[in-house]
Structures are given as C-alpha cells and as structure tokens.
C-alpha positions in Angstrom: 25.5 13.5 -54.7 24.4 10.5 -53.0 25.0 10.1 -49.1 28.4 8.7 -47.9 28.2 5.0 -47.8 29.7 3.3 -44.9 30.1 -0.1 -43.7 31.1 -1.8 -40.3 30.7 -5.7 -40.3 27.7 -7.0 -41.9 25.7 -3.4 -41.2 25.8 -1.0 -44.1 24.7 2.5 -43.4 23.1 5.4 -45.5 22.3 3.0 -48.5 18.6 3.5 -48.5 18.1 -0.4 -48.7 16.5 -2.4 -46.0 18.9 -5.1 -44.3 17.5 -8.8 -44.0 15.1 -7.9 -41.1 14.0 -4.9 -42.8 15.7 -1.9 -40.8 17.1 0.9 -42.4 20.9 2.4 -41.2 21.6 6.2 -41.3 24.5 8.1 -40.0 23.6 11.7 -38.8 27.6 12.0 -37.7 30.7 10.8 -38.6 33.4 12.3 -36.6 37.5 11.1 -36.5 37.2 9.9 -40.2 39.3 13.1 -41.2 42.0 13.0 -38.8 43.7 11.0 -36.3 44.9 12.0 -32.6 48.1 13.5 -32.3 51.1 12.2 -29.9 53.0 15.4 -28.9 55.3 15.2 -26.1 57.1 18.3 -25.0 60.1 19.0 -22.0 60.7 22.3 -20.3 64.3 23.4 -20.4 65.7 25.5 -17.1 66.1 28.9 -18.1 64.5 29.2 -21.5 61.4 30.4 -22.9 59.1 27.8 -24.3 59.6 23.9 -24.8 61.8 21.1 -26.4 59.5 18.8 -28.5 60.6 15.2 -28.0 57.9 13.3 -29.9 55.5 14.6 -32.4 53.4 11.6 -34.7 50.3 10.2 -35.4 48.6 8.8 -32.4 45.4 5.8 -33.2 42.5 7.3 -34.8 39.3 7.7 -32.8 36.1 7.2 -34.8 32.5 7.5 -33.1 29.4 6.7 -35.5 26.2 8.1 -34.7 22.9 8.0 -36.3 19.5 6.4 -36.4 17.9 3.3 -37.4 14.4 2.8 -38.5 12.4 -0.7 -38.4 8.9 -1.1 -40.3 7.8 -3.5 -37.1 8.5 -3.9 -33.3 10.1 -7.3 -34.4 12.8 -5.5 -37.0 13.4 -3.2 -34.2 14.3 -5.2 -31.7 16.3 -7.6 -34.4 18.0 -4.8 -35.2 19.2 -3.7 -31.9 20.6 -7.2 -31.6 21.8 -7.2 -34.3 24.2 -4.0 -33.7 24.8 -5.6 -30.5 26.0 -8.3 -31.8 28.5 -6.7 -34.8 30.0 -4.6 -32.1 30.6 -6.9 -29.7 32.0 -8.7 -32.0 34.9 -5.8 -32.1 37.0 -7.0 -29.3 39.0 -7.9 -32.5 39.5 -5.9 -35.4 37.3 -5.7 -38.4 37.2 -3.0 -41.2 35.6 0.0 -41.4 34.6 1.1 -45.1 33.8 4.6 -46.2 32.9 4.9 -50.0 34.2 8.3 -51.2 35.8 8.7 -54.6 37.3 5.3 -53.9 36.7 2.5 -51.2 38.8 3.7 -48.2 39.2 1.1 -45.4 41.1 0.8 -41.8 41.0 -1.7 -39.4 39.0 -0.7 -36.0 38.2 -2.1 -32.9 35.6 -0.9 -30.1 36.5 1.4 -27.5 33.8 2.0 -25.5 30.4 0.5 -24.4 27.7 0.7 -27.3 25.0 3.2 -26.8 21.4 3.4 -28.0 18.4 5.2 -26.9 14.6 4.6 -28.0 13.0 7.6 -29.5 9.7 6.3 -30.7 7.8 4.9 -33.8 10.1 1.8 -34.2 13.1 3.7 -34.4 16.5 4.2 -32.2 19.6 6.0 -31.7 22.9 5.0 -31.2 26.8 5.8 -30.9 29.4 3.5 -31.4 33.3 4.5 -30.6 35.7 2.8 -32.5 39.5 3.0 -32.2 42.1 2.2 -35.3 45.3 1.3 -33.8 47.1 2.3 -37.2 45.6 5.5 -37.9 46.1 5.3 -41.7 43.3 4.9 -44.0 44.0 2.4 -47.0 42.7 1.5 -50.5 40.5 -1.3 -50.4 42.1 -2.9 -53.8 45.4 -3.6 -53.5 48.2 -2.5 -56.0 50.8 -5.1 -57.5 54.0 -5.7 -59.7 55.0 -8.6 -60.9 58.0 -7.7 -63.4 61.3 -8.4 -62.4 63.9 -5.5 -62.7 63.2 -1.4 -62.5 59.4 -0.6 -61.5 57.5 2.5 -60.9 55.4 1.6 -57.4 53.2 4.7 -56.9 51.1 5.4 -53.5 48.3 7.9 -54.6 47.8 8.4 -50.9 49.2 11.6 -49.0 51.3 9.2 -46.4 53.8 6.6 -46.9 52.6 2.8 -47.0 54.2 -0.7 -46.6 54.4 -3.5 -48.8 54.6 -7.1 -49.0 57.2 -8.9 -51.5 56.6 -12.6 -52.3 59.6 -14.3 -54.1 58.4 -17.0 -56.9 62.0 -18.9 -57.2 64.7 -20.0 -54.7 67.2 -17.5 -54.0 70.9 -19.2 -54.4 72.7 -16.1 -54.1 72.6 -12.5 -52.2 70.1 -10.8 -53.9 68.6 -7.0 -53.2 65.3 -5.2 -53.2 66.0 -1.5 -53.3 63.0 1.2 -52.8 64.1 4.8 -53.8 67.9 3.8 -52.9 67.4 1.7 -49.8 68.6 -1.3 -50.1 67.4 -5.0 -48.4 69.4 -7.8 -49.0 68.0 -11.5 -48.9 70.9 -14.5 -48.1 71.0 -17.5 -49.5 69.5 -20.2 -49.8 65.6 -19.2 -49.3 63.2 -21.6 -50.8 60.1 -20.7 -53.2 57.5 -18.2 -52.0 58.9 -16.4 -49.2 57.0 -13.4 -47.9 58.4 -10.4 -47.0 56.0 -7.9 -44.9 57.6 -4.5 -44.3 55.1 -3.2 -42.1 55.8 -6.3 -39.6 59.6 -6.9 -40.4 58.8 -10.3 -40.8 59.9 -12.9 -43.5 58.1 -16.0 -43.5 57.2 -19.3 -45.5 53.8 -20.4 -44.1 54.3 -20.2 -40.5 58.0 -20.4 -40.2 59.8 -17.8 -40.0 63.1 -16.8 -42.1 63.8 -13.4 -40.6 67.7 -14.2 -40.1 68.0 -14.6 -43.9 67.3 -10.7 -44.0 71.2 -9.4 -44.1 71.8 -6.9 -41.3 71.8 -3.2 -42.0 69.2 -4.0 -44.6 66.6 -1.0 -44.9 62.9 -2.2 -45.3 61.2 -1.3 -48.4 59.0 2.0 -47.7 56.4 3.4 -50.5 56.3 7.1 -50.1 53.6 8.8 -51.6 53.7 9.4 -55.2 55.7 7.6 -57.6 58.6 5.2 -56.2 61.4 3.3 -57.8 61.6 -0.1 -57.0 64.2 -2.8 -58.3 65.2 -6.4 -57.6 66.5 -9.1 -60.3 64.5 -11.7 -57.6 61.3 -13.0 -59.5 58.1 -12.0 -57.5 55.3 -9.7 -56.9 55.5 -6.6 -54.5 51.9 -5.5 -53.3 50.3 -2.4 -51.3 47.5 0.0 -50.9 47.9 3.2 -51.4 47.3 5.2 -47.7 45.8 7.8 -46.3 46.1 10.0 -43.0 
C-alpha cells in the first residue's frame, strides 16, 4: 500500500519524486480531512433540565498539513522554502487541495493562519500549513454527466448531498420543468440557448447575464442526495454533478 498522495497548488506531497528544485515533500500529520467542524447552537429553558438545540449543522473544514521537506543542496533548500511561501501566500483566494485515496477527492481551501517553517539541519525543514475549506464537503475530482432527455438516474457515490448544474441545449418556448426526486423547478418562457442553472449558488445565467427571474416562484432547486436519484426533464441539455463526502 502506497502513502497517501496529496497536492496543494504546485506542491505534491508523499510521491517520492523530487520537484523541479530537487526537493522532496512529505506529510507527517494530516489533520481535519476526516471531519469538518460542527456548528451547534443551543438555548437554556428556565425550569427545564437540559437545553434546546436551535442549530446543528456542519461548519467549515479546518485542515492542518504538517511535514518535512528534504533538499539535496543549500540552493534547493532555500528555493523550497520560498516555493512553499509562494504557494501558501497565494491562498488568500481558494485553491484545490487534493488527496488520492480510492479515488481523487478535492476541496477548495484558503490559508487560515501564518505559514510556519523550522530548520532541522542537513538541508531539511519542517512546516505547518493551516487551511480552511468554507464548504466542508469533499468532492470527486471528476464530474458525472447525463445528457439524455426524459427519465434518468443520477447517482451520487458519496455520503452527503451535492448540487448539480444544468445547461439547456435549446431555447425554452413554454413552461418546462426539471424534476429531481419529485421536487420541481420550472423555467418560464422564453429562454435563449445555453442557460446555466447552478443549484449550489441558485443562479440562472447566460455568460455574465442573470436570468433568475425566469425561474418560476415556488420552484425547488434540485439537490442530488446520496445514492440513486430520479431526474426528469423534457428540456434538451446536460446535468453535471460531483459526488460528495463529508
């Protein structure tokens, strides 16, 4: 069994292959990948034992990468340190953190604390990278896609719900429904070709133009639950999604 392969930006960990500067990167601790934080809010009630739970949902996923970098020369050593600083300084915006398990799973992360590095001699240094994934889900790196019109089975191989994207392939000239597990989202006429519906962000766009007013009031945006889901629409187009794990 090989070591867990992890990548963050341009750095690959645990692959036993020197990077372009001749440095090797290894993880010694991999914290937070197994479970996100829990956001639990409760309230005391006068005269009653215990509490009432008001909110109990997943919070962000906090991930800490700790490890060691080994370089073959003094030049490679310092280039590796600045390369790590460069990669982590870029994490003001989100980038993909990927792990090769039975399949490749990813989550979008940003840096949540200063980078820490410590010299340990002989061209090596330890590091600690603190990350936060605002979306606590881990997604399959490869999207699934269905293109046929009518009844379709949409399978989420993960253990938590995920959000699909639907793209029309023709104009919509009459009320048309997208039905997922009995929940219906209706598009109003007339919609130009290639309308993109993003169920995660509740957006309906063509390029940079929003057509959200063409989604009928009271519509239920589709969610792909874990396992098999039934999807039906008379509208030509494609539905894409990524299986998700918590």
